[in-house]
Structure formats: structure tokens, C-alpha cells
N, C-alpha and C positions, 0 to 999 in steps of 0.2 A: 319724781313720782313714777312708779311703774309697777306692773304686776311682778310679784316675786315668782321664782321658779317653783313649780309644784314638786312635792315629794311623790313621785309616780310609783306605780305598783305593778307587780307581777311581770309577765313576759314582755309587755310593751313599754316598760318604764323608760327605756333608753330611746324611744322613737317618738313619743308624744311631746310636742313642744309646749312651752309654758303659756303661750298666748292662747286665749279662748276665742271661740267663734261667737259673734254677736247675732248672726242670722244663719239659717241653714243654707247650704248650697245644693241640696237635693230638691227635686220636684216631689213634694210629699203628697201629691194627688193620689198616689197609690194606696195610701192608708184607708180612706173611706171606701175605696173600691174593693179592697181585699178583706177588710174587716169593718163593716159599717158601725157596729155598736158593741165593742168588746166590754166585758164586765171587769176582767182582770188582765192587766197588760204589763209587759216588760219591754223597756226600750233603752237605747243609748241616750243619755241626757243631751249631749251636744249643746246647741244653743237654747234648747228647751222647746223648739217648734214642734217636735214630734209629740212631746208631752201635752202641749196645749191643743194640738190637733186631736189627740186621743180624748182629752177632757171634753172638748167641744162635741166629740162624737158620742159621749155618754159614758166613757170609762169611769168606773167608781174607784178602782184601786189600781195604782200604777207604781211599779218599782222602776226607778231610773238609775243607771250606773254610768259612771264616767271615771277614767283614769286620770283626767286632768281636773283637779279640784277647783281651778279657776272658773270652770264652767258652772259650778254651784253658785258663785257670786253673780254671774251673768243671769242665771235662771231666776235668782231672787230679785234682781233688778227688774227683769221683764215681768215677773208675776206681780210685783208691787206696782209697776207701771200700768198693767191691765186693770188692776183693782182701783187705781187712782184716776185714770184718764179716760176721757171719751175717745171715741174711735179716731177722729182726725188727729187729735193731739198725740195719741199713741203712735200712729203712723209717722207723724212729723218727727217725733222724738227718737224712734228706733229703726225706722224702715226707709227713710228718705235721706240718704247720705249726702246729697247735694243741696238739701234745703237749709235754710237759715236756722231752723229749730232743731236740727239733728244733734242729739246729745246736749241739749240746751241746759245750762245751769238753772235757768228760771223754771223750766218744766220739772227738772229734778226736785226742786224744792217742794213741789206739789206731790211728788212720788214718795219722798222720804218718810212721811208718817204712815205709809201703807206697807212697810216691811213687816213680816210676821213676827210673832213672839218667838224669841230664841234666835233671831237674826240680828242681834245688836252689833256684833262684830262686823257683819257684812254691811249693815247700813252705815256704820262708821267708816268702813273702807270706801264706800261710794261717796260719802260726804267729803272725805279727804280728796278723793279723785276729782270730783267736780269742783272742789275748791281750788285745786292746783292746776288743773288742765282745762284748756278750752280747745275743743275740737274745731278746727277751722277748715280743714280739707282732708282728702283721703290719705294723703301722706302722713298727717298727724295721726289720723285714725289707725293706720297700720302700725304705728309705733306700739300700740297697746292691744290690738285685736288682729286675728287672722283674717286674711282676705276673703272675699265672697260677696259681701253686701253691695259692693260697688257695681257688681255685675247684675244684681237682681232688680232693684228698683221696683217699679210697678208690676214686673213679671212675678214677683213673689206672691202677689195676691192670687195668681192663677193656680198656685199649688197649695195654698193654705186656706181651707174653707172658712176658718174662723175670722179671717180678715178680708173676706170677699166683700162684705158690706157691714154697715153699722148694726144691723139686726143680728147677724152671726156673731159679731164681736160681743154684743150684749149678752147673748146666750152663753158664750164662753165665760164671761165674767160671773154669771149666775152659777154655772156648773163648777167653777173653781172653788166656790164656797163650800161645796159638799164633797168634793173629791179628796181622796186620801192619796197623797203623793209622797213616797219615801225615796230618799236619795242615798246612794251608796258610792263611796270612793273606792272603787275596786276594778278589777279586770272582769269584763262581762262574761267571757267564756268560763273562767274559773268560778265566777259567781253562780252561773247556771248549772255547772257540773256539781258544785257543792250543794246547791239548794233545790235543784230540780226545775222542771219546766211546766209547772202546774199553772199555766196561763192560757187565756184565749188567744193572746197575741204576743209574740216574741219578735223583737226587731233588733238585730245586731248589725244592721247595714252600715257600710262605710268604715269599718274598723279593721277588716281583714288585711288590707294593705299594710297598715302599721304592724299588725300582728305578725304577718309573714316576714316583713323586713327584719324584725328583731329576732324571732325564734329561728329563722334560717341560719343565723350566725352560730347557733348552738348545735346544729346538726341537721342534715337534710330530712330526717324523719320526724322531727319535733312538731312541725306544723301539721303534718298528716296525722300524727298520733293525737294531738289535741282536738282536731276536728273529728276524728273517729270517736273520741270520748264524748264530744258534744252530740254526735249522732246517736250514740248509745243512750245517752241521757234523754234525748228526744224520743227514742223508740221505747224506752222503759218507763217514761212518765205516764202517770195515771191521768193524763190530761183529756179534755174534751176532744173527741176525734175530729171535730170540725175546726180545731184551732189551726193557726197559721204561724209559721216562723219565717221571717225575712232574713236571709243569710247574707246578702250583699246588695250593694247599689253600685253599678259600674258606670262611670261617667263616659259618655261618648262612644259606648259600645252597643251595637245593634243586636237584636235577638238572633238574626240569621248568622252573625259572626260566631256567636256562642254555640248555636246548634250545629253549625257546620265545621267547627274547630278551626276557623280561619283568623283568629285574633292576631296571632303572631305574624301572619303573612301580609297584614296590612302594611302599606308603605308609611312609615312613621315620618313625622315632620321634624322631629328632634330626637336627640339622644334620650331626653327625659321621657318622651312619649314611647320610644322603643322599649325602654326599661319597664315602664308601667304596663305596656301591652304584654310583656313576658310574665309579669307578676299576675295580671288578670287571668292569663291563660293557665298558669299553675294553680291559682285559686279555684277556677271553675273546674279544672280536671280533678282536683282533690275533693271538692264538694260533690261532684258527680260520683266519684268512687265510694264516698261514704254515705251519701243520702239517696243514691239511686237517681232516677230521672227527675230533673229539676223543672220547676215551672218558671216561666219568664214573662214578665210584663214590661212592655216598652212604654216609656213616658218621654215627653218632649224635654230636651235639655233646656234649662232656664238659666243656669249660672255657669259661665265659662271659667270654671274654677280649677280645672285639672288639665294636665298636659294632653290627655286623650281627647281628641276632637271628633265630634259627630253630631248630627241633628237629634239623635235619640239616646237616652240613657236606658239601662236595663235593670229591673228589679228582679232578683233571683230569690225564689222562695219555695217552701214545701208546705203541704197542708196535712191535716190530721191523718192518723193511721188507726187501724183496729186496736181496741183495748185488749 
């Protein structure tokens, strides 16, 4: 029993691995600070945490895109778990990897009736999964999911408003009933260029590394060209001038390193970190060239999930422009 390899799409189809994330590795505390109450939002699906954060904040319409279709199954499981479980049981089931109830078959039986209409294939998938697999430790967990949750633990609560306390969790559950969430198996940049950026909130953070690694093999100017097209779509959009687009989330990179252009000059601890620092430098340079002066918010690193090490992560974003 294992996750099948996804049929991946567009420019990043050769770089996104089949395993899905079960929890975010980003500190999503930036979302309520940058956009307290978006009406219409676009985000990368990932583990679903960004979607749930937006729903908790009051977003009524959300478009979520991911190139790894296994993430849709994870999202459906997590949404069903929220609708089925009380606060403590949800945390035990999906957020406490060292607890006895983590991915428990018994808890899943309570979740199973709460999959949505049209999710029959997904619910059967998880029924088979929990029938065949018993997660006993982090090693077993990593056979099916990408790493990250083992570094988070209770720290996750500090970055996700909707699980800070039972009251917030209850509010998310109520908001989910009314929210319109549309999922798309697509490349985020292609999707936005084709369909426009008529959103209060656009968040494509944490995909540009994959994007760069793939399209760089097709020519040195492809990455720049596609980000230029995205910048043109952003500038041409008839969007609210107060809207925000988050372009990247850089792990272990401080604001001063970005603003002073000293990313590559940092002493790397490994070959992997050195390579990633070079990619981050190229990404930031390209974003600046196409979007102008970028805004940067520092957030405390919560998940030691990337080769780049540092106490702070950086959220890189732009805000609205004249219509």
C-alpha cells in the first residue's frame, strides 16, 4: 500500500515528488497580518493549512492549486477530520506525530462519514490506507508523507490561528460550512496567467524553488520570462488596489540578507545549503527585476525543514497598484 505517483503538470512536473505534505512547514502567521479578512483568495493547496487559515479569517471564496494531486486527498482527509472531530482529537489525530493517537484507525472511523459528496474515491482510498497501514513511528510516516510535521509539534499552533485554542477551531468549523473552496490540479503560475489575478489575496509561496529547478534546464531565460509574464498579469489585473500577492517564503533567510544582497556570501554548512542559497539569490534578483521594490516580512522559523538554517524566515510580497 502506498501513494501512487501523480501525473504532474506544466513546468514543474519533473521536480514535484509524489509524496504529499500532511502539515505545513511554513510559519503561516503572516497571513492574518498581511490580509486579515480577504473576500476572494488564491493559494497553493499544499497541506491545506493555508486554505484553513484563510477560511478561519473569513474568506468566502478560495481557489487552491497544486501540481501534486495527492495533496487533494490530504486536504479532503483534513477537512473531514475538522468537521468530525473536536479540537483535542483533531490535534491528536493529525498534529502530534509522537502521540499514541497520531493517524489512529479508531479516530479515522469517526472521520470517514464526513467526507463530502463527490469524494467517494478519496474516502475509499483512505479507508484502504488505514486498513492496511498502522503508523507506529516517524520512519513509517515518512514512507507515505513528506517530512516536516516531526519538526513542528506544538510550535505549529503558534503559526496557525485556527488551532490556537478550541474556540478558534470551532469558528473554523462553522466557516467551512459556508466557504466555497475550488481545487485545481494545475501549475499555479500558468493558472494565474491564464485566468487573471482578480483576488484580494494571492499566495504562491514556496513553489519557486521547484519551478526554477525545472525550467532552468530548458534555458536560462525561461524562469525570468515566466515571472515577467506573471508580473504583467499582476499589473494588468483589474484587482482591488489594496490586494496582496505573496511571491515566496524563504526558509532560514533574514530580511537583511535579501536587502543587502548577501545571500550567497553566507558560509554554507553543506553542499545542499550552498546550492539552495544560490537559487534563493537568483529568485530574489529575478523577482526584484520584474516586480520592483519588494516588501519583506520576517517570521520566526518553526520547522527545520530545509537545508538553509537561520532563526528567521522571510515572506516576500507585493501589494496593490493603481488601477
